[in-house]
LOMIMAR-394771 format. One record per residue (C-alpha): x, y, z. Coordinates in steps of 0.02 Angstrom, whole numbers, padded with zeros to 5 digits, always signed. Example, Ala and Ser with C-alpha at 12.3 -4.5 7.8 and 13.67 -1.06 7.14 Angstrom:
+00615-00225+00390;+00684-00053+00357;
END
This chain:
-00964-02226-01026;-00816-02107-01020;-00639-02168-00991;-00529-02118-00845;-00343-02099-00875;-00226-02129-00728;-00051-02060-00752;+00088-02190-00735;+00227-02059-00737;+00350-02075-00591;+00298-01979-00435;+00147-01907-00525;-00034-01963-00539;-00186-01886-00621;-00365-01922-00659;-00435-01824-00804;-00594-01832-00907;-00616-01810-01094;-00746-01856-01221;-00638-01802-01369;-00613-01939-01498;-00424-01918-01494;-00409-01920-01303;-00338-02098-01293;-00199-02058-01416;-00151-01898-01319;-00142-01989-01155;-00052-02138-01229;+00080-02015-01290;+00101-01961-01109;+00120-02142-01054;-00045-02150-00959;-00131-02316-00920;-00317-02335-00955;-00455-02406-00848;-00643-02398-00860;-00746-02315-00724;-00918-02243-00698;-00846-02068-00675;-00937-01939-00780;-00791-01819-00806;-00602-01812-00814;-00542-01719-00657;-00363-01669-00617;-00292-01722-00449;-00184-01616-00334;-00025-01625-00439;-00031-01515-00593;+00038-01552-00764;+00225-01520-00785;+00327-01445-00925;+00390-01622-00963;+00210-01677-00993;+00189-01536-01119;+00351-01582-01207;+00302-01766-01215;+00128-01729-01285;+00194-01601-01412;+00339-01713-01463;+00470-01582-01427;+00606-01551-01298;+00579-01463-01132;+00693-01325-01195;+00576-01294-01342;+00425-01282-01226;+00522-01159-01119;+00560-01053-01272;+00377-01050-01320;+00329-00995-01144;+00455-00853-01151;+00397-00801-01326;+00568-00836-01400;+00583-00803-01588;+00690-00961-01604;+00535-01072-01623;+00447-01097-01791;+00260-01067-01801;+00211-01249-01826;+00307-01305-01672;+00240-01159-01572;+00061-01205-01618;+00090-01387-01571;+00159-01338-01400;+00017-01217-01369;-00111-01352-01409;-00026-01469-01286;-00027-01334-01152;-00212-01305-01180;-00258-01491-01180;-00179-01533-01013;-00209-01362-00933;-00025-01332-00898;+00015-01180-00791;+00196-01119-00783;+00281-01112-00614;+00307-00925-00598;+00419-00942-00445;+00536-01060-00538;+00537-00946-00689;+00580-00798-00578;+00724-00891-00496;+00797-00937-00665;+00776-00767-00745;+00801-00667-00584;+00642-00574-00630;+00474-00630-00563;+00377-00469-00596;+00332-00456-00412;+00344-00301-00302;+00328-00305-00113;+00232-00169-00019;+00259-00152+00169;+00147-00038+00273;+00126-00011+00461;-00059-00061+00461;-00166-00139+00325;-00333-00092+00405;-00289+00092+00429;-00380+00186+00291;-00225+00288+00247;-00125+00132+00210;-00274+00042+00134;-00276+00184+00008;-00089+00162-00023;-00119-00024-00054;-00262+00005-00175;-00167+00135-00277;-00003+00038-00278;-00089-00121-00335;-00173-00031-00479;-00009+00044-00542;+00081-00123-00521;-00049-00212-00627;-00036-00078-00760;+00152-00111-00768;+00131-00300-00773;+00183-00333-00593;+00100-00431-00453;+00099-00360-00277;+00140-00444-00112;+00074-00346+00037;+00135-00353+00216;+00087-00265+00377;+00214-00232+00514;+00090-00189+00652;+00199-00039+00689;+00341-00148+00756;+00518-00123+00689;+00568-00305+00718;+00419-00367+00614;+00460-00240+00479;+00639-00302+00466;+00587-00486+00465;+00455-00461+00330;+00568-00362+00215;+00704-00494+00238;+00574-00625+00189;+00529-00528+00032;+00711-00514-00018;+00736-00701+00003;+00589-00727-00114;+00683-00627-00246;+00552-00492-00271;+00593-00365-00406;+00577-00218-00287;+00508-00157-00122;+00401-00006-00078;+00381+00029+00106;+00329+00158+00234;+00442+00163+00386;+00370+00107+00553;+00461+00253+00634;+00632+00332+00644;+00684+00174+00739;+00670+00074+00579;+00833-00007+00525;+00775-00090+00364;+00882+00020+00252;+01034-00083+00299;+00943-00242+00249;+00886-00173+00081;+01057-00102+00036;+01141-00267+00079;+01035-00359-00050;+01051-00223-00183;+00865-00233-00229;+00767-00082-00297;+00677-00002-00150;+00575+00157-00125;+00513+00236+00036;+00342+00320+00031;+00259+00434+00157;+00369+00403+00310;+00547+00448+00265;+00688+00540+00349;+00752+00706+00280;+00905+00621+00207;+00885+00444+00143;+01011+00345+00044;+00875+00264-00060;+00738+00344-00168;+00590+00421-00077;+00418+00489-00121;+00349+00601+00015;+00228+00742+00049;+00290+00916+00093;+00235+00892+00273;+00303+01059+00332;+00195+01144+00201;+00045+01043+00260;+00064+01120+00433;+00081+01293+00357;-00079+01271+00255;-00181+01212+00405;-00123+01360+00510;-00150+01488+00372;-00327+01427+00340;-00375+01445+00523;-00287+01612+00545;-00378+01679+00392;-00541+01636+00479;-00490+01742+00628;-00436+01604+00747;-00302+01652+00874;-00323+01514+01005;-00275+01349+00925;-00232+01172+00978;-00148+01029+00885;-00155+00839+00891;+00007+00772+00819;+00064+00601+00762;+00199+00508+00860;+00354+00616+00885;+00468+00473+00832;+00399+00487+00654;+00483+00623+00553;+00328+00678+00457;+00237+00716+00621;+00381+00828+00676;+00381+00917+00508;+00193+00949+00514;+00208+01019+00689;+00354+01131+00640;+00257+01204+00495;+00102+01234+00600;+00194+01311+00748;+00307+01420+00640;+00159+01493+00548;+00069+01535+00710;+00225+01622+00776;+00243+01716+00612;+00069+01789+00638;+00098+01828+00822;-00015+01690+00886;+00031+01617+01056;+00045+01428+01051;+00084+01353+01224;+00144+01174+01244;-00018+01131+01337;-00110+01153+01172;-00016+01009+01090;-00068+00828+01115;+00037+00684+01047;-00076+00555+00964;-00043+00396+00865;-00144+00424+00705;-00288+00318+00770;-00470+00363+00805;-00457+00332+00992;-00309+00449+01013;-00415+00588+00936;-00547+00553+01069;-00414+00554+01204;-00346+00721+01142;-00518+00802+01145;-00551+00738+01321;-00382+00808+01377;-00417+00978+01300;-00587+00984+01384;-00513+00935+01552;-00385+01076+01538;-00522+01200+01492;-00416+01274+01355;-00479+01438+01278;-00467+01370+01102;-00571+01402+00948;-00489+01283+00825;-00398+01115+00821;-00289+01037+00686;-00257+00850+00692;-00121+00762+00591;-00244+00644+00509;-00429+00624+00477;-00457+00476+00594;-00398+00576+00744;-00504+00724+00686;-00659+00614+00681;-00619+00546+00853;-00601+00722+00922;-00761+00777+00835;-00853+00633+00918;-00804+00693+01093;-00831+00878+01059;-01005+00853+00988;-01056+00740+01132;-00996+00876+01251;-01119+00996+01169;-00989+01098+01076;-01051+01159+00909;-00939+01134+00758;-00893+01254+00677;-00993+01387+00772;-00892+01367+00933;-00745+01262+00874;-00667+01235+00702;-00585+01069+00662;-00461+01024+00524;-00399+00849+00482;-00271+00784+00359;-00265+00653+00218;-00437+00683+00140;-00495+00505+00171;-00670+00452+00120;-00729+00469+00301;-00699+00657+00291;-00854+00675+00182;-00960+00558+00290;-00953+00656+00453;-01083+00784+00505;-01022+00916+00487;-00907+00861+00344;-00722+00880+00382;-00605+01014+00314;-00441+00926+00280;-00266+00947+00210;-00246+00824+00067;-00113+00699+00020;-00095+00652-00165;-00097+00464-00132;-00118+00413-00313;+00028+00518-00372;+00138+00455-00230;+00101+00274-00274;+00120+00304-00461;+00291+00382-00434;+00347+00245-00315;+00300+00103-00433;+00379+00195-00579;+00541+00216-00483;+00551+00031-00440;+00519-00019-00620;+00648+00106-00683;+00780+00043-00561;+00742-00136-00610;+00777-00087-00791;+00934+00007-00735;+00865+00172-00798;+00916+00341-00730;+00791+00405-00599;+00839+00586-00617;+00788+00640-00442;+00797+00517-00298;+00688+00619-00180;+00515+00668-00242;+00422+00794-00133;+00239+00821-00178;+00135+00973-00126;-00018+00960-00014;-00183+01049-00041;-00332+01089+00068;-00515+01044+00046;-00629+01162+00141;-00791+01085+00204;-00913+01117+00346;-00803+01090+00500;-00715+01259+00490;-00789+01432+00503;-00755+01607+00571;-00687+01617+00748;-00817+01653+00883;-00832+01838+00920;-00791+01816+01103;-00609+01865+01119;-00482+01735+01170;-00597+01591+01128;-00724+01497+01232;-00654+01396+01376;-00704+01221+01330;-00745+01096+01462;-00845+01080+01622;
END
């Protein structure tokens, strides 16, 4: 029958199982009492082994164990091996939080996004996590729900946890988290949603150029009656995309009345709402650009149900090149964002700042591209565009 060891250490108790011949001696070295039971295995209770247990079993000081855990060269090989055997025998796991507080480096980066479930930010999370792991960092993820007060509270929470750096995408221009970050003097990088002039490093897309590319693609196909579904106007990137789109239409002599612009919120339902509004106004349009793919898919849903053929009667362009863009029928033409490169740069900047290395450039602006699929085609031959709607 196996033996069960019950720890008699102050404020700590354990039940563990072992059939090894030297188990009694190991546990006696830890000061454990012995009792017989019908239990078939040694099982640890809620409280885990401590660094003092390792030191006691290995016959060394706590300082020596700590040096082994930090790979210090000040420990001879025999002592190191003895400590490592003790760690293995009692399944000791270092307290990473405590180590981080002592060393002021926990190898943890915080990522704060407006919405976790939104595919754009889900992509940011996936890419950022991969690059963090490659650099030896863990990632803490938080969603603000698009509320500035939640954004501020979560970032403050991360800072109090002594993370090594923060990567975040602003909720909107109303965000005031920069003051919080600067107060704590922690490496921080803004991705995607940044103002033109930030005091901290940023990694953004050339959103003005994105608007230019969408307009040029549709103009090249002969479209002269266009509409646009923007993101919220209190987000700088939405304003930049609109400026690029509108300026390019003006450059080519294309009229672009205010009635042809609908302010959305980057969500599927706002794309549907925009399409319904355009249909109700009976706009003579032949093409629509939306500021992201989710709104484009929402608009496509309404247009197709209204019997409008895409792209024969109406061309549609999205933005982001999310996976859903290839799933629609017809597949969606879209302006791309280099998500992987944005995340790679952001993580690299945090790590560099943590190591007090020179960043070189504090503002990284990446170029967009366009992927042409089935949702865009030549403008209908009827001049001025078909009046959509009842």
